[in-house]
C-alpha positions in Angstrom: -40.8 -21.4 -13.2 -41.5 -19.7 -16.5 -41.6 -16.3 -14.8 -38.3 -17.0 -13.1 -36.6 -17.9 -16.4 -37.9 -14.7 -18.0 -36.7 -12.6 -15.0 -33.3 -14.3 -15.0 -32.9 -13.8 -18.8 -33.8 -10.1 -18.5 -31.3 -9.7 -15.6 -28.5 -11.4 -17.4 -29.2 -9.4 -20.6 -29.2 -6.1 -18.5 -25.9 -7.1 -16.8 -24.3 -8.0 -20.1 -25.5 -4.8 -21.7 -24.2 -2.6 -18.9 -20.8 -4.5 -19.0 -20.5 -3.9 -22.8 -21.4 -0.2 -22.4 -18.9 0.2 -19.6 -16.2 -1.4 -21.7 -17.0 0.8 -24.7 -17.0 4.0 -22.5 -13.6 3.1 -20.8 -12.1 2.4 -24.2 -13.3 5.7 -25.6 -12.2 7.6 -22.5 -8.8 6.2 -21.4 -7.1 7.3 -18.2 -4.2 9.7 -18.9 -1.3 8.9 -16.6 1.7 11.3 -16.7 5.0 9.7 -15.5 7.5 12.5 -14.6 11.0 11.1 -13.9 13.5 13.2 -12.0 16.9 12.7 -13.7 19.0 13.7 -10.7 22.1 11.8 -9.7 20.2 10.0 -7.0 18.4 7.8 -9.5 21.5 6.8 -11.6 22.5 3.8 -9.5 19.0 2.4 -9.4 17.6 3.4 -12.8 17.6 -0.2 -14.0 14.9 -0.8 -11.3 12.5 1.7 -12.8 10.4 -1.0 -14.7 10.0 -2.9 -11.5 9.1 0.2 -9.4 6.5 1.2 -11.9 5.1 -2.3 -12.7 1.9 -1.4 -10.8 0.9 0.8 -13.8 0.6 -2.2 -16.1 -2.5 -3.3 -14.1 -4.5 -0.2 -15.1 -6.9 -1.0 -17.9 -7.5 1.6 -20.7 -4.6 3.8 -19.7 -2.5 6.1 -21.9 1.0 7.0 -20.7 3.2 10.0 -21.2 6.8 10.1 -19.9 8.6 13.4 -19.2 11.9 14.1 -17.7 13.9 17.1 -16.7 17.0 18.2 -18.7 20.1 20.1 -17.8 18.8 23.4 -19.3 15.8 23.3 -16.9 13.3 22.3 -19.7 11.1 19.3 -19.6 11.7 16.7 -22.2 9.0 14.5 -23.6 10.4 10.9 -23.7 7.1 9.3 -24.7 4.0 11.0 -25.9 0.6 9.5 -25.0 0.7 5.8 -25.7 -1.1 2.7 -24.4 2.2 1.1 -23.4 4.7 2.4 -20.8 8.1 2.2 -22.4 10.9 3.0 -20.0 13.8 1.8 -22.3 14.7 5.3 -23.4 14.7 6.6 -19.8 17.1 3.9 -18.6 19.6 4.9 -21.4 19.7 8.5 -20.3 22.6 9.5 -18.1 21.1 10.8 -14.8 23.3 13.7 -13.6 21.5 16.9 -13.5 20.3 18.8 -10.5 16.7 19.7 -10.7 14.1 21.4 -8.6 10.9 19.4 -8.3 8.9 22.6 -8.4 9.6 22.7 -12.1 7.3 19.7 -12.5 4.4 21.8 -11.0 4.6 24.0 -14.2 3.6 21.1 -16.4 0.4 21.8 -18.3 -0.3 18.0 -18.3 -0.2 18.0 -14.5 -3.5 19.8 -14.5 -5.1 17.7 -17.3 -3.8 14.2 -16.5 -6.1 11.8 -14.5 -3.1 10.6 -12.5 0.5 11.8 -12.1 3.4 9.6 -11.0 6.6 11.5 -9.9 9.6 9.2 -9.8 12.3 10.7 -7.6 14.5 9.9 -4.7 14.5 13.5 -3.5 13.5 14.0 0.1 11.6 17.2 -0.6 8.4 15.9 -2.1 6.0 17.6 0.3 5.0 20.1 -2.3 3.0 17.3 -4.1 1.0 16.3 -1.0 -1.7 18.9 -1.7 -2.4 17.4 -5.1 -4.7 14.3 -4.7 -4.0 12.8 -8.1 -0.2 12.9 -7.7 1.8 9.9 -6.4 5.5 10.0 -5.6 7.5 6.8 -6.2 11.0 6.3 -4.8 13.3 3.8 -6.4 15.7 2.1 -4.0 
């Protein structure tokens, strides 16, 4: 019985140690998630549903979020720089009216460095993102 208690104590200590080390590693190396929102007219009637459509991102532990959008002059605008909370309030207040080519999102430097990229668009031409494994397209209906 004594050997079993020693073995069980060592096993529990190892498990607890690995759990603490994993938590420390995840906290020191957060996942960078880029959220790129297409501000075309197709999202205007449903932009209030953005928080609900992106609610699955809240379940990702140790994540840092950056939100970018397109602008009428074809530049990309940073709405939120890397932060631990995804804040869509500013995006919902922006009037969505501009035409935009999704290929512009492919030029983002963060697209190559982010661990995960979420493209929010209602555009039917999203096939160009299919070859990128870390990119997910979200439609808001």
